[in-house]
SEVO-897071 format. One line per field, with one value per residue: residue number from 1; x, y, z of N, C-alpha, C, O, CB in turn. Coordinates in Angstrom, 1 decimal, always signed. Each point is the difference from the previous one (the first is absolute). Last residue first. Glycine has a CB too. Layout:
# SEVO-897071
i NUM  ...
n_x X  ...
n_y Y  ...
n_z Z  ...
ca_x X  ...
ca_y Y  ...
ca_z Z  ...
c_x X  ...
c_y Y  ...
c_z Z  ...
o_x X  ...
o_y Y  ...
o_z Z  ...
cb_x X  ...
cb_y Y  ...
cb_z Z  ...
END
This chain:
# SEVO-897071
i 125  124  123  122  121  120  119  118  117  116  115  114  113  112  111  110  109  108  107  106  105  104  103  102  101  100  99  98  97  96  95  94  93  92  91  90  89  88  87  86  85  84  83  82  81  80  79  78  77  76  75  74  73  72  71  70  69  68  67  66  65  64  63  62  61  60  59  58  57  56  55  54  53  52  51  50  49  48  47  46  45  44  43  42  41  40  39  38  37  36  35  34  33  32  31  30  29  28  27  26  25  24  23  22  21  20  19  18  17  16  15  14  13  12  11  10  9  8  7  6  5  4  3  2  1
n_x -1.6  +1.4  -2.8  +0.5  -5.0  +1.6  +1.5  +4.0  -1.0  -5.0  +0.1  +3.6  -2.5  -4.1  +2.5  +2.2  -4.4  -1.9  +3.9  -0.8  -4.9  +1.0  +3.2  -3.3  -3.4  +3.1  +1.0  -4.9  -1.2  +4.1  +2.6  +3.8  +5.2  +1.5  +4.2  +4.5  -0.7  +0.4  +4.5  +1.1  -1.4  +3.9  +0.1  -4.8  -1.0  +3.7  -1.6  -4.7  +1.5  +3.1  -3.2  -3.5  +3.0  +0.7  -4.7  -1.0  +3.5  -2.0  -4.6  +1.2  +0.7  -4.7  -1.5  -0.6  +5.7  +3.2  +4.2  +3.9  +2.1  +4.4  -1.2  -4.3  +2.2  +4.4  -2.6  -2.9  +4.1  +2.3  -4.2  -1.0  +4.8  -0.2  -4.5  +1.7  +4.0  -3.2  -2.7  +4.4  +1.4  -4.6  -2.1  -5.1  -0.8  -4.5  -0.2  +1.0  -2.4  -3.0  +1.8  -4.5  -3.8  +2.4  +3.6  +4.7  -0.1  -4.1  +1.8  +4.5  -1.8  -3.5  +3.0  +3.8  -3.1  -1.4  +4.3  +2.3  -3.8  -1.3  +4.8  -0.6  -4.7  +1.5  +4.1  -2.9  -3.2
n_y -1.6  +4.6  +2.0  +5.6  +1.9  +2.9  +4.7  -1.9  -4.4  +0.2  +5.0  -0.7  -3.8  +2.9  +3.9  -3.1  -2.1  +4.6  +1.3  -4.2  +1.0  +4.8  -1.6  -3.4  +3.6  +3.2  -3.6  -0.9  +4.7  +2.0  +4.0  -3.9  -1.4  -2.6  -3.4  -1.5  -4.6  -1.3  +2.0  -2.3  -4.9  -0.9  +3.9  +1.2  -4.8  -0.9  +4.1  -1.3  -4.7  +1.8  +3.6  -3.5  -3.1  +3.9  +1.4  -4.8  -0.1  +4.3  -1.8  -4.1  +2.8  +1.3  -5.8  -4.0  -0.1  +0.0  +2.9  +0.4  +4.0  -1.4  -1.8  +2.3  +4.2  -1.0  -1.5  +4.0  +2.7  -2.5  +0.2  +4.7  +0.9  -2.8  +1.9  +4.4  -1.2  -1.6  +4.0  +2.4  -2.6  +0.8  +4.9  +1.8  +5.1  -0.8  -2.9  +4.5  +3.8  -0.9  -1.5  +0.9  -1.0  -3.2  -2.2  -1.1  +2.3  -2.4  -4.2  +1.1  +2.0  -3.5  -3.5  +1.8  +0.6  -4.9  -1.9  +2.0  -0.8  -3.9  -1.3  +1.2  -1.6  -3.9  -0.2  +0.7  -3.4
n_z +9.9  +0.6  -4.4  -0.7  -2.1  -5.0  -0.4  -2.6  -2.1  +0.1  -0.7  -3.3  -1.7  +0.3  -1.7  -3.3  -0.6  +0.0  -2.9  -2.6  +0.3  -0.9  -3.5  -1.4  +0.5  -2.1  -3.2  -0.2  -0.1  -3.8  -0.8  -2.5  +0.5  -4.5  +2.5  -1.6  +1.7  -4.7  +0.1  +4.4  -0.1  +3.0  +3.3  -0.2  -0.1  +3.4  +2.5  -0.7  +1.2  +3.5  +1.3  -0.4  +2.5  +3.1  -0.2  +0.5  +3.5  +1.7  -0.9  +2.2  +3.9  +0.0  -0.6  -2.4  -1.8  -3.9  +1.5  -2.7  +2.2  -2.0  -4.6  -0.5  +1.9  -2.3  -4.0  +0.6  +0.8  -3.6  -2.7  +1.5  -0.7  -4.1  -1.1  +1.3  -2.6  -3.6  +0.8  +0.4  -4.1  -2.2  +2.4  +0.6  -0.5  +2.4  +4.0  +2.2  -1.7  +3.9  +4.6  +2.2  -3.1  -2.8  +4.2  +0.1  +4.3  +1.3  -1.9  +1.9  +4.2  +0.2  -2.0  +2.8  +3.8  -1.2  -1.5  +4.1  +3.0  -2.6  +0.4  +4.9  +0.2  -2.7  +2.7  +4.0  -1.8
ca_x -0.2  +1.2  -0.3  +1.0  +0.5  -0.6  -1.0  +0.2  +1.4  +0.3  -0.7  +0.7  +1.2  -0.3  -0.5  +1.1  +0.8  -0.7  +0.2  +1.4  +0.1  -0.7  +0.9  +1.1  -0.5  -0.2  +1.3  +0.5  -0.2  -1.2  -0.7  -1.1  -0.9  -0.6  -1.5  -0.1  -0.4  -1.4  -0.7  -0.1  -0.8  +0.0  +1.3  +0.7  -0.7  +0.4  +1.4  +0.0  -0.6  +0.8  +1.2  -0.4  -0.1  +1.4  +0.6  -0.7  +0.5  +1.4  +0.0  +0.1  +1.4  +0.5  +0.2  -1.2  -1.0  -1.4  -1.0  -0.9  -1.4  -0.1  +1.1  -0.4  -1.2  +0.3  +0.8  -0.9  -0.8  +0.9  +0.3  -1.2  -0.2  +1.1  -0.3  -1.1  +0.6  +0.8  -1.0  -0.6  +1.0  +0.1  +1.0  +0.6  +1.2  -0.1  +0.1  +1.0  +0.9  -0.7  +1.1  +1.2  -0.3  -0.2  -1.3  -0.2  +0.9  -0.4  -1.2  +0.2  +0.8  -0.7  -1.2  +0.5  +0.3  -1.2  -0.8  +0.7  +0.4  -1.2  -0.1  +1.2  -0.1  -1.1  +0.6  +0.9  -0.8
ca_y -1.4  -0.7  -1.1  -1.1  -0.3  -1.3  +0.1  +1.0  +0.0  -1.3  -0.2  +0.9  -0.7  -1.2  +0.5  +0.6  -1.2  -0.6  +0.8  -0.1  -1.3  +0.1  +0.8  -0.8  -1.1  +0.6  +0.3  -1.3  -0.2  -0.9  +0.3  +0.9  +0.1  +1.3  +0.1  +1.5  +0.8  -0.2  +0.8  +1.5  +0.7  -0.7  -0.3  +1.3  +0.5  -0.8  +0.3  +1.3  -0.1  -0.9  +0.8  +1.0  -0.7  -0.4  +1.2  +0.3  -1.0  +0.3  +1.1  -0.5  -0.3  +1.1  +1.2  +0.9  -0.4  -0.2  -0.5  -0.8  -0.1  +0.1  -0.8  -1.4  -0.3  +0.1  -1.2  -1.1  +0.2  -0.2  -1.4  -0.7  +0.3  -0.6  -1.4  -0.1  +0.2  -1.2  -1.0  +0.3  -0.4  -1.4  -0.5  -1.2  -0.4  +0.5  -1.0  -1.0  -0.2  -0.3  +0.1  +0.6  +1.2  +1.1  +0.3  -0.3  +0.9  +1.4  +0.2  -0.3  +1.0  +1.3  +0.0  +0.1  +1.3  +0.9  +0.0  +0.5  +1.3  +0.9  +0.2  +0.7  +1.4  +0.6  +0.2  +1.2  +1.2
ca_z +0.1  +0.5  +0.9  -0.1  +1.3  +0.5  +1.0  +1.0  +0.5  +0.6  +1.2  +0.9  +0.5  +0.8  +1.3  +0.7  +0.4  +1.1  +1.2  +0.5  +0.6  +1.3  +0.9  +0.4  +0.9  +1.3  +0.5  +0.4  +1.4  +0.2  +1.2  -0.2  +1.1  +0.0  -0.1  -0.3  +1.2  +0.2  -1.1  +0.4  -0.9  -1.2  -0.5  -0.3  -1.2  -1.2  -0.3  -0.7  -1.3  -0.8  -0.4  -1.0  -1.3  -0.5  -0.5  -1.3  -0.9  -0.3  -0.8  -1.4  -0.4  -0.7  +0.8  +0.0  +1.0  -0.5  +0.9  -0.9  +0.5  +1.5  +0.6  -0.1  +0.8  +1.4  +0.4  +0.1  +1.2  +1.1  +0.1  +0.4  +1.4  +0.8  +0.1  +1.0  +1.3  +0.3  +0.2  +1.3  +1.1  +0.2  -0.8  +0.6  -0.7  -1.3  -1.0  +0.3  -1.2  -1.3  -1.0  +0.5  +0.7  -1.0  -0.3  -1.4  -0.8  +0.1  -0.8  -1.4  -0.6  +0.2  -0.9  -1.3  -0.3  +0.1  -1.2  -1.2  +0.4  -0.3  -1.4  -0.5  +0.4  -0.8  -1.4  +0.1  +0.0
c_x +1.0  -0.2  +1.3  -0.3  +1.0  +0.6  -0.6  -0.9  +0.2  +1.4  +0.4  -0.7  +0.7  +1.3  -0.3  -0.4  +1.2  +0.7  -0.7  +0.3  +1.4  +0.1  -0.6  +0.9  +1.1  -0.5  -0.1  +1.4  +0.6  +0.0  -1.2  -0.6  -1.0  -1.1  -0.4  -1.5  -0.1  -0.5  -1.5  -0.8  -0.2  -0.8  +0.0  +1.4  +0.7  -0.7  +0.5  +1.5  +0.1  -0.6  +0.9  +1.1  -0.5  -0.1  +1.4  +0.7  -0.6  +0.7  +1.4  +0.0  +0.2  +1.4  +0.6  +0.2  -1.2  -0.9  -1.3  -1.0  -0.9  -1.4  -0.1  +1.0  -0.3  -1.1  +0.4  +0.7  -1.0  -0.8  +0.8  +0.3  -1.2  -0.3  +1.1  -0.3  -1.1  +0.6  +0.7  -1.1  -0.6  +1.0  +0.3  +1.0  +0.6  +1.2  +0.0  +0.1  +1.0  +0.9  -0.6  +1.0  +1.2  -0.4  -0.1  -1.4  -0.2  +0.9  -0.4  -1.2  +0.2  +0.8  -0.7  -1.1  +0.6  +0.4  -1.2  -0.8  +0.8  +0.4  -1.2  +0.0  +1.2  -0.2  -1.1  +0.6  +0.9
c_y -0.8  -1.5  -0.7  -1.0  -1.2  -0.4  -1.2  +0.0  +0.9  +0.0  -1.3  -0.1  +0.9  -0.7  -1.2  +0.5  +0.5  -1.3  -0.6  +0.8  -0.2  -1.3  +0.1  +0.8  -0.9  -1.0  +0.6  +0.2  -1.4  -0.4  -0.9  +0.3  +1.1  +0.1  +1.5  +0.3  +1.5  +0.9  -0.1  +0.8  +1.5  +0.7  -0.6  -0.2  +1.3  +0.5  -0.8  +0.4  +1.3  +0.0  -0.8  +0.8  +1.0  -0.7  -0.4  +1.2  +0.3  -0.9  +0.5  +1.1  -0.5  -0.2  +1.1  +1.1  +0.9  -0.5  +0.0  -0.7  -0.7  -0.2  +0.1  -0.9  -1.4  -0.2  +0.0  -1.3  -1.1  +0.2  -0.3  -1.5  -0.7  +0.2  -0.7  -1.5  -0.1  +0.1  -1.3  -1.0  +0.3  -0.4  -1.5  -0.5  -1.2  -0.4  +0.5  -1.0  -1.1  -0.3  -0.3  +0.3  +0.8  +1.3  +1.2  +0.4  -0.3  +0.8  +1.4  +0.4  -0.1  +1.1  +1.4  +0.0  +0.2  +1.4  +1.0  +0.1  +0.7  +1.5  +0.9  +0.3  +0.8  +1.5  +0.6  +0.3  +1.3
c_z -0.7  +0.2  +0.4  +1.1  -0.1  +1.4  +0.6  +1.2  +1.2  +0.6  +0.7  +1.4  +1.0  +0.5  +0.9  +1.4  +0.8  +0.6  +1.2  +1.2  +0.6  +0.7  +1.4  +1.0  +0.4  +1.0  +1.4  +0.7  +0.4  +1.5  +0.1  +1.3  -0.3  +1.1  -0.2  -0.3  -0.2  +1.2  +0.2  -1.1  +0.3  -1.1  -1.4  -0.5  -0.5  -1.3  -1.2  -0.4  -0.8  -1.5  -0.9  -0.4  -1.1  -1.3  -0.5  -0.6  -1.4  -1.0  -0.4  -1.0  -1.4  -0.5  -0.9  +0.9  -0.2  +1.1  -0.6  +0.9  -0.9  +0.6  +1.5  +0.7  +0.1  +1.0  +1.4  +0.4  +0.2  +1.3  +1.2  +0.2  +0.6  +1.5  +0.8  +0.1  +1.1  +1.4  +0.4  +0.4  +1.4  +1.1  +0.4  -1.0  +0.7  -0.9  -1.5  -1.1  +0.2  -1.2  -1.4  -1.1  +0.5  +0.7  -1.0  -0.5  -1.5  -0.9  +0.1  -0.8  -1.5  -0.7  +0.0  -1.1  -1.4  -0.3  +0.1  -1.2  -1.1  +0.3  -0.3  -1.5  -0.5  +0.3  -0.9  -1.4  +0.0
o_x -0.1  +0.5  +0.9  -0.2  -0.3  +1.2  -0.8  +0.5  +0.9  +0.3  +0.2  +0.6  +0.6  +0.0  +0.4  +0.8  +0.4  +0.1  +0.5  +0.7  +0.2  +0.2  +0.7  +0.5  +0.1  +0.4  +0.7  +0.3  +0.1  +1.0  -1.1  +0.2  +0.4  -1.0  +0.7  -0.4  -0.5  -1.2  -0.7  -0.6  -1.1  +0.3  +0.9  +0.5  +0.2  +0.7  +0.7  +0.2  +0.3  +0.8  +0.6  +0.2  +0.4  +0.8  +0.5  +0.2  +0.8  +0.7  +0.3  +0.5  +1.0  +0.5  +0.3  -0.2  +0.0  -0.2  -0.5  +0.1  -0.8  -0.1  +0.3  -0.3  -0.3  +0.1  +0.0  -0.5  -0.2  +0.1  -0.3  -0.4  +0.0  +0.1  -0.4  -0.3  +0.2  -0.1  -0.4  -0.1  +0.3  -0.3  -0.1  -0.2  +1.0  -0.1  -0.3  +1.2  +0.9  -0.5  +0.2  +0.6  +0.0  +0.3  +0.8  -0.3  +0.3  -0.5  -0.4  +0.0  -0.1  -0.5  -0.3  +0.0  -0.1  -0.6  -0.3  -0.1  +0.2  -0.5  +0.1  +0.2  -0.2  -0.1  +0.3  +0.1  -0.4
o_y -1.3  -0.6  -0.2  +0.3  -1.0  +0.2  +0.0  +0.1  -0.2  -0.6  +0.0  +0.0  -0.5  -0.3  +0.0  -0.2  -0.6  -0.2  +0.1  -0.4  -0.6  +0.0  -0.1  -0.6  -0.3  +0.1  -0.4  -0.8  -0.2  +0.0  +0.4  -0.7  +1.2  -0.6  +0.9  +0.0  +0.7  +0.4  +1.0  +1.0  +0.5  -0.2  +0.4  +0.7  +0.2  +0.0  +0.5  +0.5  +0.0  +0.1  +0.5  +0.3  -0.2  +0.3  +0.5  +0.1  -0.1  +0.4  +0.4  -0.1  +0.3  +0.7  -0.2  -0.1  +0.9  -1.2  +1.0  -1.2  +0.6  -0.1  -1.1  -0.9  -0.6  -0.7  -1.0  -0.7  -0.5  -0.8  -1.0  -0.6  -0.4  -0.9  -0.9  -0.5  -0.6  -1.0  -0.7  -0.4  -0.8  -0.9  -0.3  +0.0  +0.2  -0.3  -0.8  -0.4  -0.1  -0.6  -1.1  +1.1  +1.2  +1.1  +0.9  -0.1  +0.9  +0.9  +0.6  +0.6  +1.0  +0.7  +0.5  +0.8  +1.1  +0.6  +0.6  +1.0  +1.2  +0.9  +0.8  +1.1  +1.2  +0.8  +0.9  +1.1  +1.0
o_z +0.0  +0.9  -0.8  +1.2  -0.7  +0.2  +0.9  +1.2  +0.8  +1.0  +1.2  +1.0  +0.9  +1.2  +1.2  +0.9  +1.0  +1.2  +1.1  +0.9  +1.1  +1.2  +1.0  +0.9  +1.2  +1.2  +1.0  +0.9  +1.2  +0.7  -0.1  +1.0  -0.2  -0.1  +0.6  -1.1  +0.9  +0.0  -0.2  +0.4  +0.2  -1.2  -0.9  -0.8  -1.2  -1.0  -0.9  -1.1  -1.1  -0.9  -0.9  -1.2  -1.1  -0.9  -1.1  -1.2  -1.0  -0.9  -1.1  -1.1  -0.6  -0.9  -1.2  +1.2  -0.7  +0.1  -0.5  +0.2  -0.7  +1.2  +0.7  +0.6  +1.0  +1.0  +0.7  +0.8  +1.2  +1.0  +0.7  +1.0  +1.1  +0.8  +0.8  +1.1  +1.0  +0.8  +0.9  +1.1  +0.9  +0.8  +1.2  -1.2  +0.7  -1.2  -0.9  -0.4  -0.8  -0.9  -0.5  -0.1  -0.1  -0.5  +0.1  -1.2  -0.8  -0.7  -1.1  -1.0  -0.7  -0.9  -1.0  -0.9  -0.6  -0.9  -1.0  -0.7  +0.0  -0.6  -0.9  -0.4  -0.4  -0.9  -0.8  -0.4  -0.6
cb_x -2.3  +0.1  -3.1  +2.0  -1.9  -1.5  +0.4  +0.3  -0.1  -1.8  -2.1  +0.0  -0.4  -2.1  -1.4  +0.2  -1.1  -2.3  -0.4  +0.0  -1.9  -1.8  +0.1  -0.6  -2.3  -0.9  +0.3  -1.7  -2.2  -0.8  +1.8  -0.6  +1.4  +1.4  -1.0  +2.8  +1.6  +1.3  +2.6  +2.7  -0.1  +0.0  -0.2  -1.9  -2.4  -0.4  -0.3  -2.3  -1.8  -0.1  -0.8  -2.4  -0.9  -0.1  -1.8  -2.4  -0.5  -0.5  -2.4  -1.8  -0.5  -2.0  +0.0  -1.2  +1.8  +1.2  +1.8  +1.8  +1.2  +2.1  +1.1  -0.9  -0.6  +1.6  +0.8  -0.9  +0.4  +1.9  +0.3  -1.0  +1.1  +1.6  -0.7  -0.6  +1.6  +0.6  -1.2  +0.7  +1.6  -0.3  +1.1  -1.9  -0.6  -1.1  -0.8  -1.7  -1.2  -1.3  +1.5  -1.0  -2.1  -1.0  -1.6  +1.9  +1.3  -0.3  -0.3  +1.6  +1.2  -0.5  +0.0  +2.0  +0.5  -0.3  +0.9  +2.2  -0.2  -1.1  +1.0  +1.1  -1.1  -1.0  +1.3  +0.4  -1.4
cb_y +1.7  +2.8  -0.2  +1.3  +1.8  -1.0  +2.1  +1.3  -0.3  -0.5  +1.4  +1.5  -0.6  +0.0  +2.1  +0.8  -0.7  +1.1  +1.9  -0.1  -0.4  +1.7  +1.4  -0.6  +0.4  +2.1  +0.7  -0.3  +1.6  -0.8  +2.0  +0.0  -2.0  +0.8  -3.0  +0.1  -2.5  -2.7  -1.4  -1.3  -2.6  -1.9  -0.7  +0.4  -1.2  -2.0  -0.1  +0.2  -1.8  -1.5  +0.7  -0.2  -1.9  -0.5  +0.9  -1.1  -1.6  +0.5  +0.3  -1.9  -0.8  +0.7  -1.2  -1.9  -1.6  +0.7  -0.1  +0.8  +1.6  +1.6  +1.5  +1.4  +2.9  +2.3  +0.8  +1.8  +2.9  +1.5  +0.8  +2.3  +2.7  +1.2  +1.0  +2.7  +2.1  +0.7  +1.8  +2.8  +1.3  +0.6  +2.6  -0.6  +2.2  +2.3  -0.7  +0.7  +2.5  +2.0  +0.4  -2.2  -2.4  -2.7  -1.8  -1.8  -1.0  -1.2  -2.9  -2.4  -0.9  -1.5  -3.0  -2.0  -0.7  -2.1  -3.1  -2.0  -1.9  -2.9  -3.1  -2.2  -1.9  -3.1  -2.8  -1.6  -2.3
cb_z +0.2  +0.2  -0.3  -2.0  +1.7  -2.6  -1.9  -3.0  -3.1  -2.7  -2.1  -2.9  -3.1  -2.5  -2.3  -3.1  -3.0  -2.2  -2.6  -3.3  -2.7  -2.1  -3.0  -3.2  -2.3  -2.4  -3.3  -2.8  -1.3  -3.1  +0.1  -3.4  +1.8  -2.5  +0.8  +0.2  +0.4  -1.0  -1.4  +0.9  -0.6  +2.4  +3.3  +2.5  +1.9  +2.5  +3.3  +2.4  +2.1  +2.9  +3.1  +2.2  +2.4  +3.2  +2.7  +2.0  +2.8  +3.3  +2.1  +1.9  +3.0  +2.2  +3.3  -1.8  +2.4  -2.4  +2.4  -1.9  +1.9  -1.4  -2.7  -2.8  -1.6  -1.7  -3.0  -2.5  -1.5  -2.3  -3.2  -2.1  -1.6  -2.8  -3.0  -1.7  -1.9  -3.2  -2.6  -1.4  -2.5  -3.2  -1.5  +2.4  -1.5  +2.1  +2.6  +2.8  +0.3  +1.8  +2.2  +2.2  +0.8  -1.2  +2.1  +1.5  +2.7  +3.0  +1.6  +1.6  +2.8  +3.1  +1.3  +1.7  +3.0  +2.6  +0.7  +1.7  +2.3  +1.2  +0.5  +2.2  +2.4  +0.9  +1.1  +2.8  +1.8
END
């Protein structure tokens, strides 16, 4: 449980900060000039972060800890896609609501993980 809280304390605030900083509301021109090497580098970083999460926290139980493992595997998959197909990842982001919904869900997951890591009562069992 302590390992889960420790990783959630890193993943939660990272998700919140990363998603907020990439939102169209804050940074409307961020994705206007995407270049392939930066997409590839982002893929490498996502892959390494996901691999580190899965390597140290591969827990499949009925509980919130599984969410951390799912985030790790998702980062591995997205990272590999960005590494092997960076040209396809050059997306044209329009002002559609589906991207906003995904961003809101990711922020809520980040808030949930941060809460679990920080404010959850610690059991000494």
